[in-house]
Phi, psi and omega in degrees: 000138174273162179294143181207158168270144172241122176265128177218171180254132178271182180302330183274359179086011175271150178277139178220163173224157166219162180257119180256134175289168178301337178276001177096352182286134176280124180253351180201138178233151180256171168288178170272144178237145176283333179245139173311310183298329176292323178296306182304319173298322176298314181300313181296337175292308179309309183306315184284321185270340188299321178292352183262111185302325184298346183271355184258132176254113179272131185222171177225125182295171177295338177272003178083022178261126174293145171202181179213160174245147169252126185244154173277172177308323181283000181093353179286140174284127179253344178190145180237153182263175169286178168276135178253163183278341178211166177289325175302319176299316181302309184298327176291323172305312179301313178303318179302318175296310178306319186286316190266327188301310184308328184253359187290144180274174182241126175247118185270100183281353182266349181290130177271000000 
């Protein structure tokens, strides 16, 4: 299975997407969007910004777990990672997004 984005509706009825790696692991999640078109635009922004290392904000949670945010040119967060056990694992996550996002297909779970 190739890497792909999935668009879905959350419990609040908002549209969200996540990027799944070829092994099925979720490597990036979005915020909630009120409009389907906004979620699609968010995916396009991830595809555009993913290859640029400067767009990644490397962080550590209050519990000491490394994670990252992918930001658009305007500084808005367009995707966030899970919490990782180490900085090395987080950096591998970033590399996976850089490598897979630009060519990832979209599977729309909201299409009837």
